[in-house]
PQR file of N, CA, C, O and H, with PARSE charges and radii, in Angstrom:
ATOM      1  N   UNK A   1      91.871 149.179-108.485 -0.4000 1.5000
ATOM      2  CA  UNK A   1      91.874 149.875-107.228 -0.0000 2.0000
ATOM      3  C   UNK A   1      91.653 151.352-107.466  0.5500 1.7000
ATOM      4  O   UNK A   1      91.762 151.836-108.593 -0.5500 1.4000
ATOM      5  N   UNK A   2      91.338 152.069-106.392 -0.4000 1.5000
ATOM      6  CA  UNK A   2      91.187 153.524-106.438 -0.0000 2.0000
ATOM      7  C   UNK A   2      92.157 154.127-105.441  0.5500 1.7000
ATOM      8  O   UNK A   2      92.505 153.494-104.444 -0.5500 1.4000
ATOM      9  H   UNK A   2      91.249 151.676-105.477  0.4000 1.0000
ATOM     10  N   UNK A   3      92.589 155.334-105.704 -0.4000 1.5000
ATOM     11  CA  UNK A   3      93.451 156.027-104.753 -0.0000 2.0000
ATOM     12  C   UNK A   3      92.952 157.450-104.572  0.5500 1.7000
ATOM     13  O   UNK A   3      92.498 158.091-105.520 -0.5500 1.4000
ATOM     14  H   UNK A   3      92.307 155.848-106.514  0.4000 1.0000
ATOM     15  N   UNK A   4      93.044 157.937-103.325 -0.4000 1.5000
ATOM     16  CA  UNK A   4      92.538 159.248-102.966 -0.0000 2.0000
ATOM     17  C   UNK A   4      93.585 159.988-102.146  0.5500 1.7000
ATOM     18  O   UNK A   4      94.099 159.434-101.174 -0.5500 1.4000
ATOM     19  H   UNK A   4      93.413 157.416-102.555  0.4000 1.0000
ATOM     20  N   UNK A   5      93.919 161.233-102.513 -0.4000 1.5000
ATOM     21  CA  UNK A   5      94.831 162.006-101.682 -0.0000 2.0000
ATOM     22  C   UNK A   5      94.129 162.389-100.378  0.5500 1.7000
ATOM     23  O   UNK A   5      93.006 162.893-100.394 -0.5500 1.4000
ATOM     24  H   UNK A   5      93.502 161.683-103.303  0.4000 1.0000
ATOM     25  N   UNK A   6      94.803 162.145 -99.250 -0.4000 1.5000
ATOM     26  CA  UNK A   6      94.261 162.460 -97.930 -0.0000 2.0000
ATOM     27  C   UNK A   6      95.370 163.159 -97.154  0.5500 1.7000
ATOM     28  O   UNK A   6      96.219 162.499 -96.556 -0.5500 1.4000
ATOM     29  H   UNK A   6      95.715 161.735 -99.237  0.4000 1.0000
ATOM     30  N   UNK A   7      95.368 164.474 -97.158 -0.4000 1.5000
ATOM     31  CA  UNK A   7      96.434 165.213 -96.481 -0.0000 2.0000
ATOM     32  C   UNK A   7      97.770 164.882 -97.112  0.5500 1.7000
ATOM     33  O   UNK A   7      97.933 164.987 -98.327 -0.5500 1.4000
ATOM     34  H   UNK A   7      94.678 165.011 -97.644  0.4000 1.0000
ATOM     35  N   UNK A   8      98.737 164.479 -96.278 -0.4000 1.5000
ATOM     36  CA  UNK A   8     100.070 164.147 -96.788 -0.0000 2.0000
ATOM     37  C   UNK A   8     100.210 162.661 -97.114  0.5500 1.7000
ATOM     38  O   UNK A   8     101.323 162.163 -97.278 -0.5500 1.4000
ATOM     39  H   UNK A   8      98.605 164.394 -95.290  0.4000 1.0000
ATOM     40  N   UNK A   9      99.073 161.946 -97.209 -0.4000 1.5000
ATOM     41  CA  UNK A   9      99.070 160.513 -97.504 -0.0000 2.0000
ATOM     42  C   UNK A   9      98.170 160.232 -98.699  0.5500 1.7000
ATOM     43  O   UNK A   9      97.437 161.108 -99.156 -0.5500 1.4000
ATOM     44  H   UNK A   9      98.168 162.350 -97.076  0.4000 1.0000
ATOM     45  N   UNK A  10      98.232 159.023 -99.190 -0.4000 1.5000
ATOM     46  CA  UNK A  10      97.323 158.560-100.232 -0.0000 2.0000
ATOM     47  C   UNK A  10      96.601 157.331 -99.716  0.5500 1.7000
ATOM     48  O   UNK A  10      97.237 156.380 -99.261 -0.5500 1.4000
ATOM     49  H   UNK A  10      98.828 158.312 -98.819  0.4000 1.0000
ATOM     50  N   UNK A  11      95.271 157.341 -99.784 -0.4000 1.5000
ATOM     51  CA  UNK A  11      94.452 156.209 -99.366 -0.0000 2.0000
ATOM     52  C   UNK A  11      94.193 155.334-100.584  0.5500 1.7000
ATOM     53  O   UNK A  11      93.671 155.805-101.595 -0.5500 1.4000
ATOM     54  H   UNK A  11      94.755 158.113-100.154  0.4000 1.0000
ATOM     55  N   UNK A  12      94.560 154.058-100.487 -0.4000 1.5000
ATOM     56  CA  UNK A  12      94.317 153.095-101.554 -0.0000 2.0000
ATOM     57  C   UNK A  12      93.146 152.209-101.147  0.5500 1.7000
ATOM     58  O   UNK A  12      93.126 151.682-100.035 -0.5500 1.4000
ATOM     59  H   UNK A  12      94.984 153.675 -99.666  0.4000 1.0000
ATOM     60  N   UNK A  13      92.178 152.042-102.030 -0.4000 1.5000
ATOM     61  CA  UNK A  13      91.016 151.196-101.776 -0.0000 2.0000
ATOM     62  C   UNK A  13      90.982 150.133-102.866  0.5500 1.7000
ATOM     63  O   UNK A  13      91.003 150.442-104.057 -0.5500 1.4000
ATOM     64  H   UNK A  13      92.194 152.470-102.933  0.4000 1.0000
ATOM     65  N   UNK A  14      90.929 148.881-102.437 -0.4000 1.5000
ATOM     66  CA  UNK A  14      90.910 147.798-103.403 -0.0000 2.0000
ATOM     67  C   UNK A  14      90.394 146.521-102.772  0.5500 1.7000
ATOM     68  O   UNK A  14      89.985 146.514-101.611 -0.5500 1.4000
ATOM     69  H   UNK A  14      90.912 148.630-101.469  0.4000 1.0000
ATOM     70  N   UNK A  15      90.414 145.457-103.526 -0.4000 1.5000
ATOM     71  CA  UNK A  15      89.955 144.158-103.067 -0.0000 2.0000
ATOM     72  C   UNK A  15      91.156 143.314-102.658  0.5500 1.7000
ATOM     73  O   UNK A  15      92.113 143.183-103.420 -0.5500 1.4000
ATOM     74  H   UNK A  15      90.747 145.463-104.469  0.4000 1.0000
ATOM     75  N   UNK A  16      91.106 142.739-101.448 -0.4000 1.5000
ATOM     76  CA  UNK A  16      92.163 141.831-101.001 -0.0000 2.0000
ATOM     77  C   UNK A  16      91.914 140.484-101.673  0.5500 1.7000
ATOM     78  O   UNK A  16      90.868 139.867-101.474 -0.5500 1.4000
ATOM     79  H   UNK A  16      90.328 142.846-100.829  0.4000 1.0000
ATOM     80  N   UNK A  17      92.871 140.037-102.460 -0.4000 1.5000
ATOM     81  CA  UNK A  17      92.712 138.780-103.189 -0.0000 2.0000
ATOM     82  C   UNK A  17      93.290 137.597-102.437  0.5500 1.7000
ATOM     83  O   UNK A  17      92.845 136.464-102.622 -0.5500 1.4000
ATOM     84  H   UNK A  17      93.721 140.538-102.622  0.4000 1.0000
ATOM     85  N   UNK A  18      94.276 137.850-101.592 -0.4000 1.5000
ATOM     86  CA  UNK A  18      94.927 136.769-100.861 -0.0000 2.0000
ATOM     87  C   UNK A  18      95.656 137.374 -99.669  0.5500 1.7000
ATOM     88  O   UNK A  18      96.173 138.488 -99.750 -0.5500 1.4000
ATOM     89  H   UNK A  18      94.637 138.771-101.442  0.4000 1.0000
ATOM     90  N   UNK A  19      95.695 136.634 -98.560 -0.4000 1.5000
ATOM     91  CA  UNK A  19      96.406 137.101 -97.368 -0.0000 2.0000
ATOM     92  C   UNK A  19      96.997 135.894 -96.651  0.5500 1.7000
ATOM     93  O   UNK A  19      96.486 134.780 -96.764 -0.5500 1.4000
ATOM     94  H   UNK A  19      95.275 135.729 -98.495  0.4000 1.0000
ATOM     95  N   UNK A  20      98.073 136.127 -95.917 -0.4000 1.5000
ATOM     96  CA  UNK A  20      98.762 135.055 -95.197 -0.0000 2.0000
ATOM     97  C   UNK A  20      98.998 135.477 -93.754  0.5500 1.7000
ATOM     98  O   UNK A  20      99.205 136.657 -93.472 -0.5500 1.4000
ATOM     99  H   UNK A  20      98.488 137.032 -95.826  0.4000 1.0000
ATOM    100  N   UNK A  21      98.967 134.508 -92.841 -0.4000 1.5000
ATOM    101  CA  UNK A  21      99.288 134.761 -91.434 -0.0000 2.0000
ATOM    102  C   UNK A  21      99.850 133.482 -90.838  0.5500 1.7000
ATOM    103  O   UNK A  21      99.462 132.385 -91.238 -0.5500 1.4000
ATOM    104  H   UNK A  21      98.798 133.549 -93.070  0.4000 1.0000
ATOM    105  N   UNK A  22     100.749 133.617 -89.899 -0.4000 1.5000
ATOM    106  CA  UNK A  22     101.270 132.487 -89.152 -0.0000 2.0000
ATOM    107  C   UNK A  22     100.142 131.950 -88.275  0.5500 1.7000
ATOM    108  O   UNK A  22      99.569 132.709 -87.493 -0.5500 1.4000
ATOM    109  H   UNK A  22     101.064 134.509 -89.574  0.4000 1.0000
ATOM    110  N   UNK A  23      99.812 130.682 -88.381 -0.4000 1.5000
ATOM    111  CA  UNK A  23      98.706 130.105 -87.599 -0.0000 2.0000
ATOM    112  C   UNK A  23      98.882 130.329 -86.100  0.5500 1.7000
ATOM    113  O   UNK A  23      97.895 130.488 -85.381 -0.5500 1.4000
ATOM    114  H   UNK A  23     100.278 130.066 -89.016  0.4000 1.0000
ATOM    115  N   UNK A  24     100.112 130.345 -85.623 -0.4000 1.5000
ATOM    116  CA  UNK A  24     100.362 130.567 -84.205 -0.0000 2.0000
ATOM    117  C   UNK A  24     100.041 131.978 -83.750  0.5500 1.7000
ATOM    118  O   UNK A  24      99.967 132.238 -82.549 -0.5500 1.4000
ATOM    119  H   UNK A  24     100.914 130.216 -86.207  0.4000 1.0000
ATOM    120  N   UNK A  25      99.850 132.894 -84.694 -0.4000 1.5000
ATOM    121  CA  UNK A  25      99.540 134.285 -84.358 -0.0000 2.0000
ATOM    122  C   UNK A  25      98.038 134.515 -84.200  0.5500 1.7000
ATOM    123  O   UNK A  25      97.612 135.608 -83.828 -0.5500 1.4000
ATOM    124  H   UNK A  25      99.910 132.682 -85.669  0.4000 1.0000
ATOM    125  N   UNK A  26      97.237 133.487 -84.480 -0.4000 1.5000
ATOM    126  CA  UNK A  26      95.788 133.653 -84.440 -0.0000 2.0000
ATOM    127  C   UNK A  26      95.167 132.925 -83.262  0.5500 1.7000
ATOM    128  O   UNK A  26      95.648 131.877 -82.831 -0.5500 1.4000
ATOM    129  H   UNK A  26      97.583 132.599 -84.782  0.4000 1.0000
ATOM    130  N   UNK A  27      94.093 133.499 -82.754 -0.4000 1.5000
ATOM    131  CA  UNK A  27      93.249 132.860 -81.746 -0.0000 2.0000
ATOM    132  C   UNK A  27      91.868 132.768 -82.388  0.5500 1.7000
ATOM    133  O   UNK A  27      91.093 133.724 -82.341 -0.5500 1.4000
ATOM    134  H   UNK A  27      93.702 134.351 -83.104  0.4000 1.0000
ATOM    135  N   UNK A  28      91.566 131.634 -82.979 -0.4000 1.5000
ATOM    136  CA  UNK A  28      90.336 131.525 -83.762 -0.0000 2.0000
ATOM    137  C   UNK A  28      90.534 132.251 -85.079  0.5500 1.7000
ATOM    138  O   UNK A  28      91.415 131.903 -85.865 -0.5500 1.4000
ATOM    139  H   UNK A  28      92.195 130.858 -83.016  0.4000 1.0000
ATOM    140  N   UNK A  29      89.711 133.259 -85.315 -0.4000 1.5000
ATOM    141  CA  UNK A  29      89.822 134.006 -86.571 -0.0000 2.0000
ATOM    142  C   UNK A  29      90.322 135.436 -86.369  0.5500 1.7000
ATOM    143  O   UNK A  29      90.170 136.274 -87.257 -0.5500 1.4000
ATOM    144  H   UNK A  29      88.995 133.541 -84.676  0.4000 1.0000
ATOM    145  N   UNK A  30      90.918 135.723 -85.207 -0.4000 1.5000
ATOM    146  CA  UNK A  30      91.473 137.059 -84.936 -0.0000 2.0000
ATOM    147  C   UNK A  30      92.911 136.921 -84.450  0.5500 1.7000
ATOM    148  O   UNK A  30      93.309 135.863 -83.962 -0.5500 1.4000
ATOM    149  H   UNK A  30      91.042 135.043 -84.485  0.4000 1.0000
ATOM    150  N   UNK A  31      93.683 137.990 -84.584 -0.4000 1.5000
ATOM    151  CA  UNK A  31      95.061 137.972 -84.099 -0.0000 2.0000
ATOM    152  C   UNK A  31      95.095 137.872 -82.581  0.5500 1.7000
ATOM    153  O   UNK A  31      94.320 138.542 -81.899 -0.5500 1.4000
ATOM    154  H   UNK A  31      93.359 138.849 -84.980  0.4000 1.0000
ATOM    155  N   UNK A  32      95.980 137.050 -82.052 -0.4000 1.5000
ATOM    156  CA  UNK A  32      96.230 136.955 -80.611 -0.0000 2.0000
ATOM    157  C   UNK A  32      97.258 138.031 -80.291  0.5500 1.7000
ATOM    158  O   UNK A  32      98.444 137.842 -80.559 -0.5500 1.4000
ATOM    159  H   UNK A  32      96.609 136.506 -82.607  0.4000 1.0000
ATOM    160  N   UNK A  33      96.826 139.167 -79.717 -0.4000 1.5000
ATOM    161  CA  UNK A  33      97.754 140.278 -79.511 -0.0000 2.0000
ATOM    162  C   UNK A  33      98.777 139.998 -78.419  0.5500 1.7000
ATOM    163  O   UNK A  33      99.696 140.791 -78.216 -0.5500 1.4000
ATOM    164  H   UNK A  33      95.863 139.321 -79.499  0.4000 1.0000
ATOM    165  N   UNK A  34      98.629 138.874 -77.711 -0.4000 1.5000
ATOM    166  CA  UNK A  34      99.668 138.454 -76.786 -0.0000 2.0000
ATOM    167  C   UNK A  34     100.847 137.825 -77.508  0.5500 1.7000
ATOM    168  O   UNK A  34     101.940 137.720 -76.952 -0.5500 1.4000
ATOM    169  H   UNK A  34      97.883 138.229 -77.877  0.4000 1.0000
ATOM    170  N   UNK A  35     100.624 137.406 -78.751 -0.4000 1.5000
ATOM    171  CA  UNK A  35     101.672 136.756 -79.540 -0.0000 2.0000
ATOM    172  C   UNK A  35     102.145 137.610 -80.704  0.5500 1.7000
ATOM    173  O   UNK A  35     103.144 137.281 -81.344 -0.5500 1.4000
ATOM    174  H   UNK A  35      99.737 137.492 -79.203  0.4000 1.0000
ATOM    175  N   UNK A  36     101.452 138.689 -80.985 -0.4000 1.5000
ATOM    176  CA  UNK A  36     101.800 139.541 -82.122 -0.0000 2.0000
ATOM    177  C   UNK A  36     101.913 140.991 -81.681  0.5500 1.7000
ATOM    178  O   UNK A  36     101.378 141.369 -80.639 -0.5500 1.4000
ATOM    179  H   UNK A  36     100.640 138.956 -80.465  0.4000 1.0000
ATOM    180  N   UNK A  37     102.583 141.775 -82.445 -0.4000 1.5000
ATOM    181  CA  UNK A  37     102.670 143.219 -82.224 -0.0000 2.0000
ATOM    182  C   UNK A  37     102.239 143.900 -83.514  0.5500 1.7000
ATOM    183  O   UNK A  37     103.052 144.117 -84.413 -0.5500 1.4000
ATOM    184  H   UNK A  37     103.017 141.468 -83.292  0.4000 1.0000
ATOM    185  N   UNK A  38     100.969 144.233 -83.600 -0.4000 1.5000
ATOM    186  CA  UNK A  38     100.463 144.927 -84.771 -0.0000 2.0000
ATOM    187  C   UNK A  38     100.907 146.383 -84.704  0.5500 1.7000
ATOM    188  O   UNK A  38     100.996 146.957 -83.619 -0.5500 1.4000
ATOM    189  H   UNK A  38     100.308 144.057 -82.870  0.4000 1.0000
ATOM    190  N   UNK A  39     101.183 146.976 -85.848 -0.4000 1.5000
ATOM    191  CA  UNK A  39     101.650 148.359 -85.912 -0.0000 2.0000
ATOM    192  C   UNK A  39     100.524 149.228 -86.457  0.5500 1.7000
ATOM    193  O   UNK A  39      99.905 148.893 -87.468 -0.5500 1.4000
ATOM    194  H   UNK A  39     101.111 146.510 -86.730  0.4000 1.0000
ATOM    195  N   UNK A  40     100.261 150.347 -85.784 -0.4000 1.5000
ATOM    196  CA  UNK A  40      99.191 151.257 -86.172 -0.0000 2.0000
ATOM    197  C   UNK A  40      99.759 152.633 -86.477  0.5500 1.7000
ATOM    198  O   UNK A  40     100.616 153.134 -85.749 -0.5500 1.4000
ATOM    199  H   UNK A  40     100.764 150.619 -84.963  0.4000 1.0000
ATOM    200  N   UNK A  41      99.280 153.241 -87.551 -0.4000 1.5000
ATOM    201  CA  UNK A  41      99.663 154.612 -87.887 -0.0000 2.0000
ATOM    202  C   UNK A  41      98.769 155.534 -87.063  0.5500 1.7000
ATOM    203  O   UNK A  41      97.546 155.476 -87.187 -0.5500 1.4000
ATOM    204  H   UNK A  41      98.584 152.834 -88.142  0.4000 1.0000
ATOM    205  N   UNK A  42      99.357 156.380 -86.229 -0.4000 1.5000
ATOM    206  CA  UNK A  42      98.583 157.245 -85.343 -0.0000 2.0000
ATOM    207  C   UNK A  42      98.597 158.702 -85.770  0.5500 1.7000
ATOM    208  O   UNK A  42      98.040 159.554 -85.079 -0.5500 1.4000
ATOM    209  H   UNK A  42     100.351 156.428 -86.129  0.4000 1.0000
ATOM    210  N   UNK A  43      99.227 158.998 -86.897 -0.4000 1.5000
ATOM    211  CA  UNK A  43      99.232 160.353 -87.428 -0.0000 2.0000
ATOM    212  C   UNK A  43     100.625 160.801 -87.815  0.5500 1.7000
ATOM    213  O   UNK A  43     101.610 160.424 -87.179 -0.5500 1.4000
ATOM    214  H   UNK A  43      99.680 158.305 -87.458  0.4000 1.0000
ATOM    215  N   UNK A  44     100.703 161.608 -88.862 -0.4000 1.5000
ATOM    216  CA  UNK A  44     101.999 162.117 -89.304 -0.0000 2.0000
ATOM    217  C   UNK A  44     102.973 160.989 -89.565  0.5500 1.7000
ATOM    218  O   UNK A  44     102.677 160.059 -90.316 -0.5500 1.4000
ATOM    219  H   UNK A  44      99.903 161.914 -89.378  0.4000 1.0000
ATOM    220  N   UNK A  45     104.140 161.075 -88.939 -0.4000 1.5000
ATOM    221  CA  UNK A  45     105.150 160.020 -89.066 -0.0000 2.0000
ATOM    222  C   UNK A  45     105.188 159.124 -87.835  0.5500 1.7000
ATOM    223  O   UNK A  45     106.187 158.445 -87.599 -0.5500 1.4000
ATOM    224  H   UNK A  45     104.381 161.830 -88.329  0.4000 1.0000
ATOM    225  N   UNK A  46     104.115 159.110 -87.045 -0.4000 1.5000
ATOM    226  CA  UNK A  46     104.092 158.361 -85.785 -0.0000 2.0000
ATOM    227  C   UNK A  46     103.346 157.041 -85.930  0.5500 1.7000
ATOM    228  O   UNK A  46     102.294 156.961 -86.564 -0.5500 1.4000
ATOM    229  H   UNK A  46     103.303 159.662 -87.237  0.4000 1.0000
ATOM    230  N   UNK A  47     103.925 156.010 -85.320 -0.4000 1.5000
ATOM    231  CA  UNK A  47     103.340 154.680 -85.311 -0.0000 2.0000
ATOM    232  C   UNK A  47     103.388 154.147 -83.888  0.5500 1.7000
ATOM    233  O   UNK A  47     104.221 154.579 -83.090 -0.5500 1.4000
ATOM    234  H   UNK A  47     104.779 156.075 -84.805  0.4000 1.0000
ATOM    235  N   UNK A  48     102.498 153.206 -83.562 -0.4000 1.5000
ATOM    236  CA  UNK A  48     102.462 152.648 -82.211 -0.0000 2.0000
ATOM    237  C   UNK A  48     101.994 151.206 -82.269  0.5500 1.7000
ATOM    238  O   UNK A  48     101.407 150.768 -83.259 -0.5500 1.4000
ATOM    239  H   UNK A  48     101.822 152.855 -84.209  0.4000 1.0000
ATOM    240  N   UNK A  49     102.263 150.474 -81.194 -0.4000 1.5000
ATOM    241  CA  UNK A  49     101.696 149.143 -81.012 -0.0000 2.0000
ATOM    242  C   UNK A  49     100.760 149.216 -79.817  0.5500 1.7000
ATOM    243  O   UNK A  49     100.808 150.171 -79.042 -0.5500 1.4000
ATOM    244  H   UNK A  49     102.739 150.830 -80.390  0.4000 1.0000
ATOM    245  N   UNK A  50      99.919 148.219 -79.671 -0.4000 1.5000
ATOM    246  CA  UNK A  50      99.004 148.164 -78.541 -0.0000 2.0000
ATOM    247  C   UNK A  50      99.604 147.331 -77.427  0.5500 1.7000
ATOM    248  O   UNK A  50     100.411 146.436 -77.675 -0.5500 1.4000
ATOM    249  H   UNK A  50      99.881 147.443 -80.301  0.4000 1.0000
ATOM    250  N   UNK A  51      99.207 147.630 -76.194 -0.4000 1.5000
ATOM    251  CA  UNK A  51      99.609 146.735 -75.121 -0.0000 2.0000
ATOM    252  C   UNK A  51      98.745 145.483 -75.219  0.5500 1.7000
ATOM    253  O   UNK A  51      97.720 145.495 -75.900 -0.5500 1.4000
ATOM    254  H   UNK A  51      98.551 148.358 -75.993  0.4000 1.0000
ATOM    255  N   UNK A  52      99.137 144.426 -74.561 -0.4000 1.5000
ATOM    256  CA  UNK A  52      98.455 143.137 -74.749 -0.0000 2.0000
ATOM    257  C   UNK A  52      97.218 142.988 -73.861  0.5500 1.7000
ATOM    258  O   UNK A  52      96.955 141.904 -73.340 -0.5500 1.4000
ATOM    259  H   UNK A  52      99.970 144.417 -74.008  0.4000 1.0000
ATOM    260  N   UNK A  53      96.464 144.066 -73.688 -0.4000 1.5000
ATOM    261  CA  UNK A  53      95.218 144.014 -72.930 -0.0000 2.0000
ATOM    262  C   UNK A  53      94.090 144.416 -73.875  0.5500 1.7000
ATOM    263  O   UNK A  53      94.191 145.426 -74.572 -0.5500 1.4000
ATOM    264  H   UNK A  53      96.677 144.946 -74.111  0.4000 1.0000
ATOM    265  N   UNK A  54      93.022 143.631 -73.898 -0.4000 1.5000
ATOM    266  CA  UNK A  54      91.878 143.930 -74.752 -0.0000 2.0000
ATOM    267  C   UNK A  54      90.744 144.432 -73.874  0.5500 1.7000
ATOM    268  O   UNK A  54      90.379 143.783 -72.893 -0.5500 1.4000
ATOM    269  H   UNK A  54      92.941 142.811 -73.331  0.4000 1.0000
ATOM    270  N   UNK A  55      90.186 145.584 -74.223 -0.4000 1.5000
ATOM    271  CA  UNK A  55      89.043 146.134 -73.501 -0.0000 2.0000
ATOM    272  C   UNK A  55      87.795 145.929 -74.342  0.5500 1.7000
ATOM    273  O   UNK A  55      87.773 146.257 -75.528 -0.5500 1.4000
ATOM    274  H   UNK A  55      90.482 146.111 -75.020  0.4000 1.0000
ATOM    275  N   UNK A  56      86.764 145.387 -73.723 -0.4000 1.5000
ATOM    276  CA  UNK A  56      85.504 145.171 -74.427 -0.0000 2.0000
ATOM    277  C   UNK A  56      84.389 145.844 -73.632  0.5500 1.7000
ATOM    278  O   UNK A  56      84.358 145.738 -72.406 -0.5500 1.4000
ATOM    279  H   UNK A  56      86.782 145.121 -72.760  0.4000 1.0000
ATOM    280  N   UNK A  57      83.474 146.534 -74.312 -0.4000 1.5000
ATOM    281  CA  UNK A  57      82.381 147.191 -73.583 -0.0000 2.0000
ATOM    282  C   UNK A  57      81.428 146.159 -72.993  0.5500 1.7000
ATOM    283  O   UNK A  57      81.215 145.093 -73.571 -0.5500 1.4000
ATOM    284  H   UNK A  57      83.500 146.620 -75.308  0.4000 1.0000
ATOM    285  N   UNK A  58      80.856 146.486 -71.834 -0.4000 1.5000
ATOM    286  CA  UNK A  58      79.833 145.623 -71.240 -0.0000 2.0000
ATOM    287  C   UNK A  58      78.513 145.948 -71.917  0.5500 1.7000
ATOM    288  O   UNK A  58      78.084 147.101 -71.958 -0.5500 1.4000
ATOM    289  H   UNK A  58      81.029 147.352 -71.364  0.4000 1.0000
ATOM    290  N   UNK A  59      77.882 144.916 -72.443 -0.4000 1.5000
ATOM    291  CA  UNK A  59      76.614 145.132 -73.165 -0.0000 2.0000
ATOM    292  C   UNK A  59      75.479 144.540 -72.370  0.5500 1.7000
ATOM    293  O   UNK A  59      74.326 144.611 -72.794 -0.5500 1.4000
ATOM    294  H   UNK A  59      78.231 143.979 -72.409  0.4000 1.0000
TER
END
């Protein structure tokens, strides 16, 4: 893996060799955000979750 200092954080870049998820948390091959609460880093020491509404652009 590689690591890079980014402000007050360190970015790690590597290859994911294995991952696990509860099958009930997925809708097809993506997370069902109505059943899960993913956590996102929004800056500094702040984190947030998304509301259970998905917005998609009209193409």
